[in-house]
RODO-2510 file (C-alpha; in nm, 4 decimals, decimal comma):
residues 94
     n   res          X          Y          Z
     1     a    -2,2303     1,0032   -16,4531
     2     g    -2,5229     1,0690   -16,3780
     3     g    -2,7714     1,0591   -16,0298
     4     d    -2,7357     1,2319   -15,6955
     5     g    -2,4141     1,0688   -15,5980
     6     g    -2,5489     0,7873   -15,4117
     7     g    -2,4021     0,7100   -15,0617
     8     e    -2,5447     0,7371   -14,7291
     9     g    -2,7459     1,0441   -14,6808
    10     g    -2,7397     1,1355   -15,0325
    11     a    -2,3914     1,2962   -15,0033
    12     r    -2,2099     1,3094   -15,3574
    13     q    -1,9116     1,1223   -15,3985
    14     q    -1,5848     1,3450   -15,4372
    15     v    -1,3593     1,2563   -15,7417
    16     k    -1,0336     1,3363   -15,8900
    17     l    -1,0266     1,5058   -16,2445
    18     r    -0,7111     1,3567   -16,3942
    19     i    -0,5358     1,5270   -16,7127
    20     s    -0,3150     1,3175   -16,9050
    21     q    -0,1279     1,5761   -17,1382
    22     f    -0,2259     1,8382   -17,3658
    23     v    -0,1107     1,8535   -17,7376
    24     v    -0,0714     2,1605   -17,8834
    25     l     0,0462     2,1550   -18,2208
    26     p     0,4025     2,3233   -18,2903
    27     a     0,2520     2,6184   -18,5262
    28     y     0,0163     2,7075   -18,1963
    29     q     0,2616     2,6787   -17,9461
    30     r     0,3943     2,9494   -17,7339
    31     c     0,0660     3,1265   -17,8061
    32     g    -0,1173     3,1198   -17,4425
    33     h    -0,3654     2,8187   -17,5759
    34     g    -0,2247     2,5567   -17,3026
    35     e    -0,2657     2,8102   -17,0358
    36     r    -0,5757     2,9286   -17,1162
    37     l    -0,6877     2,5635   -17,1716
    38     l    -0,5508     2,4405   -16,8213
    39     r    -0,7252     2,7561   -16,6692
    40     l    -1,0585     2,6221   -16,8246
    41     v    -1,0149     2,2867   -16,6738
    42     y    -0,9468     2,4490   -16,3501
    43     a    -1,2344     2,6430   -16,3326
    44     l    -1,4623     2,3380   -16,4928
    45     a    -1,3383     2,1809   -16,1635
    46     r    -1,3891     2,4500   -15,9633
    47     d    -1,7524     2,4772   -16,0463
    48     s    -1,7898     2,1106   -15,9931
    49     p    -1,9037     2,0070   -15,6651
    50     e    -1,8163     1,6457   -15,7344
    51     v    -1,4598     1,7151   -15,8287
    52     a    -1,2194     1,7024   -15,5372
    53     e    -0,8881     1,7953   -15,7156
    54     v    -0,7184     1,8005   -16,0228
    55     t    -0,4078     1,5810   -16,1021
    56     v    -0,1862     1,5418   -16,3998
    57     e    -0,0611     1,1837   -16,4597
    58     n     0,3060     1,1648   -16,5188
    59     p     0,3294     1,4968   -16,6874
    60     s     0,6065     1,5446   -16,9168
    61     q     0,8691     1,8305   -16,8368
    62     g     0,7163     2,0852   -17,0574
    63     f     0,3328     2,0082   -16,9007
    64     a     0,5042     2,0282   -16,5726
    65     a     0,6334     2,3922   -16,6369
    66     l     0,3043     2,5026   -16,8014
    67     r     0,1115     2,3883   -16,4867
    68     d     0,3739     2,5503   -16,2496
    69     r     0,3641     2,9027   -16,4309
    70     t    -0,0245     2,8915   -16,4930
    71     d    -0,0487     2,7994   -16,0727
    72     a     0,1972     3,0453   -16,0047
    73     r     0,0201     3,3416   -16,1770
    74     m    -0,3149     3,2287   -16,0652
    75     i    -0,1889     3,2489   -15,7040
    76     a    -0,0338     3,6051   -15,7939
    77     e    -0,3620     3,7078   -15,9360
    78     q    -0,5495     3,6116   -15,6194
    79     g    -0,3291     3,8410   -15,3791
    80     l    -0,2558     3,5039   -15,2238
    81     l     0,1339     3,5801   -15,2025
    82     h     0,0703     3,8898   -15,0241
    83     e    -0,1281     3,7363   -14,7497
    84     l     0,0948     3,4646   -14,7057
    85     r     0,4206     3,6960   -14,6495
    86     h     0,1776     3,8787   -14,4133
    87     c     0,0662     3,5832   -14,2346
    88     w     0,4291     3,4596   -14,2010
    89     g     0,5587     3,7939   -14,1095
    90     v     0,7810     3,7794   -14,4248
    91     g     0,9655     4,0711   -14,5384
    92     k     0,9314     4,2380   -14,2060
    93     g     1,2828     4,3514   -14,0282
    94     q     1,4742     4,1021   -14,2293
***
């Protein structure tokens, strides 16, 4: 990578950041290393103006579960579930 992204008007080209898999050796599994690494990847992508999205190519069941747990925790930490419930009126008079 290099340059200003080229294109008309100097606009940056958006890219997809693709993850293949994470390899965590058995002795280090279930210690939070995978989630910390995934959060780091998300933070690097968020702070990179040229990254439009993060995708996982053909994730294993374990990686899909890690991604789902991490995404759910991040959504909860940011208070987005509360905002969605409020917007959709969930929990009111049901």
